[in-house]
N, C-alpha and C positions, 0 to 999 in steps of 0.2 A: 354935660358929662365932661369931667376933666381927669387928668392922670391920677390925681390924688384919690378920687373916688374909685377909679379902676384898681389902683393898688390896694385900697381898702377892701373892695369886693373880692379881688383875687386872693388876698390873704385869708379872708373869711371863708372863701370857697375851699381853700386848702386845709384850714384848721377846723372848719365847721363849729366854730366857737367865737361869738362876739367878744367874750371876756378875754380869750387868748389873743384875739386880733388886736384888741385895745392895748394889751401888754406889749405885744410885739412892735406895734406902731407908735406906742407912747401917746395914745389918745385916751380921752375919757370914753367909757363904754357908751354913754349917751351920744357922743359924736359919731361913733361907728354906726349905731342904729339910725341916726339922722342921715348919714351919708348913703346908707343902703336904701333907706326910704326915698330919698331924693332921686337916686338912680332908678329905682323901680317906677317912680312917678314919671320920670322923663322917658323911659322906655315903654311904659304902659304894660309892663308884665310883672309878675311876682317872681323874684329870683330865689328866695328861700322860703321853705315851708317850716313853720314853727310847730314842733310836736312836743308840747310841754316845755322842758328846759333844753331840748335838743333842737337843732336846726339841720335841715338837709337841703341840698340843691334841687330846685325844680328842673324840668327839662330845659326851660328857657335859661335858667342859671348855668346849666352845664354847657349850653352853646356859648353863652357870654364868656364863661371861663376860658374856653378855647381861644376866642378872639382877644380877650384881655391879656392873655399870656403873650400873644404875638405883638400887641400894641405896646406892652411894657418893655419887651425886648427891643423893639424899634426905638422907643424913647431913650433907652439907655445907650443904644448904638449911636443915635443922633447926637446926644449930648457929648459923648466921647469923641465923635468925629469932629464936632464943631470946636471943642476945646483942645483938639489935637493931643488928647491923652494917649499915652502908649499903654495898651492893655495886653496882657498875655491871653491870647485866645486858646481855648481848649478844643481839640478836635478828637472825637471818640470814633475809632474805626474798628469794625468787626471783620474778621477773616479767619479762614482755616490756617493751621500751622503751615501747610504746604505753600499757600500764597505768601504768608509772612516771611518764610525762609527763602523761597526761590524766586519770587516775583517782586515783592514790595521793596526790597532794599534800594533798587535803582530808582523807583518812584519816589521813595522818601528822600533820597539824596537830592533829586531835582526840586521837590517841594520845600525841603528845608533851606535850600539856597535862596528860594524866592520868598519864604516866610520864616525867617529865623526866630521870630517871636512866638510862633505857634507851638504849643505843647501838644504832643500826640499821645493818646492812650490807645493801646490795642486790647481788644477783648476777643476771646475765642468764639467763633460762630461756625458751628458744624453743619447746620441744615437751614433750609429756607424758613421753617417754622420758628427756629430760634431767632434768626435775623429779623423776621417780621415782628415778633413780640418785643424785641429790644428797641427796634426803630419806632414802633408805635408808642412805647413807654418813654421815649426820649432818652434812653440809656445809651443809644448810639446815634451819631450824626450820619454815618455812612456805613455801608456794609458791602463786602465782596462776597457774594453768595456762590458757592460751588456746590451744585446739586442738579438733579433732574429738574426740568422746568415745571413750576407749579404756579397757579394764579395767585397773585397778591394784590388785591384790588386797592388797598390803601397805600401801596408803594409805587414810586416811579423807579423803573429799572431799565438799564441798557445793557445789551449783550456785549461782552468783552471778547470771549473766546470759547470755542468748544474744546474741552479737555480730552486728551487721549489717555484712556486708562488701560493698563497692561498688567498681565501676569508675568512675574519675573522669578527666576531661580538662579542658583549657582550654575555655572556652565556644566552641561551634561548632554548626553545623547537623548534625543527625543524622536520617537518613531512616528507619532501622530499628534494632531492638535489636541489640546486639553479639553475634555468634555466635562459636563457637570458630574457625571457618574465617576469619572476618574478623580475628581476632587475628593470624593469620599475615601480615597486611599492615601490622601496627602495630608501633611501637617501644614496648616495655614497660619501665617504670621500676619496679624492684622492690627490696624489702628484701634483706638479706644471705641467702645460702644457709643453709638450716636453719630459717628462720622458718616457723612452723607454717602460716600461711595462704598463704605463697608455696609451700610444699611441696604444699599441698592443691590450689592452682590448677595447678601444673605437672603433678601426677599426672593431673588431669582432662584437660589438654591433650595429654599424652602418650598417654593412652588413646584420644583422638580423632585421634591422628597429626598434631598441630598444633605448629609451632614459630613463635614470633613472628619478624617480619622482623629485629628487633634487640632485644637485651635489655641494659639498663644497670642495674648493681647499685649500691646506695647503703647506707652504714652508718647514715644518718640519715633519719628520716621527714620532718623539716623540709626537708632537701635535696631529697627526692623531690617534695614539694609545690611548692617554688619552681621546679623544672625543669618540672613539669607545667604550672604557670601560665605558664611561658615558651613553652609549645607544643612541648616536645621529645617528647612522647608521652603515653601513658595509664598509669595505675597501678591497683593493686588493694589497697585498704586498709580497715581497720575504719572505719566511718562516723564514729565518735566523733572520729577524728583530723582529719577534714576538714569537720566541721560548720560551723565559723565561715566557712570559705572558700566553702562551698556557699551559706550564707545571704547572704554579701556579693556573690555572683556571680563571684568570682575563679575558682572551679572549678564544674564541672557534673557531675552524676551521669549516667553512661552506662548506660541500661537494657541488660540482657543476657538471652540465652536459655540461658546456660550453667548446667547443673544441678549445684550444689555442695552437699555435705552441710553441715549447720549447724556453726558454730564456737561453742563455749561458753567462758566464763571460770569456772573452778571454784577454790575455795580448798582446799588439800590439805595434809595432814601425815601423818607416819608413824603407823600405828595403835598402835604401842607407845611413842610419844613421851611423855615426862613433861611434862605440861601446866603450865608455870609460869603463875602468875596473869596476868602481862603478856601471855603468848602467848594465853591465853583471851580477854583483853580486846581484843587486836588482831583476833582472829577476829570477835568480836562487833561491833566498830566497822566492820570491813570489810563484814560482812553487812548491817548497817543502812545503810551508805553506798551499797551496790550496789542496795538496794531503792529508794533515792532516785534513783539513776541510771535504774532501770527506769521509775519514775514520769515522769522527764523525757522518756524516749523515747516514752512513751504520750501525753504532753501535746501 
């Protein structure tokens, strides 16, 4: 087995067409067929099943596809390292808006200073399920998951911090803590549908048979804060996003009797992910920074 055969197999596994594989790799179709046959003989398994003019991967072929991808990535990385080529590495990070705006800037500053050649792309990740799907599909390298804890067998994840979620309003007199029944008389200003902590609150309210008097949905946390400060209603947000307004008196925390399960922010990646050095560095910087965030919360 050599890298050329693995590249041929991997391309064929992606296209499911020997004809298209031959065109992409600039080989004769007979060469593609011969390389696949040699690989099958060497491994002692059938990699493709021929159904008329169509081909599909066998279970053995699917397993080899997984490892072939890793080996081809390592081969490219090895050649670039040996030849000292400077490549632009792409790092795809998933996170909620609250993390991107209030926590990640300091992390990115440290990371960029250490890895100026790395291009970073952020994608919105609102729930554990979305993060899991994107990581398993290879559309993300790493994700910051802010949600209640859920099992994710295919992911490695490390706890960063427990988030404090609060109800907040414009400053006003409050006679008693906010209950689920009292929310039925309030206008709630909430983040978009699908946000983990909104889902969590709505599930609890539905369980108690409660619907707010009115619900207004925003795409921006900043827009929510401005409208709450204007007295349009109350909101439910991670405390980190309203700390400055609470300290300045522009907003006030509303105590509540509603019993909600804790929300955590974890850092997660696929358990089989090839860990590029810059990815390992990003994880280390993030973990160190979140330790500092925890110290700030305790202070």
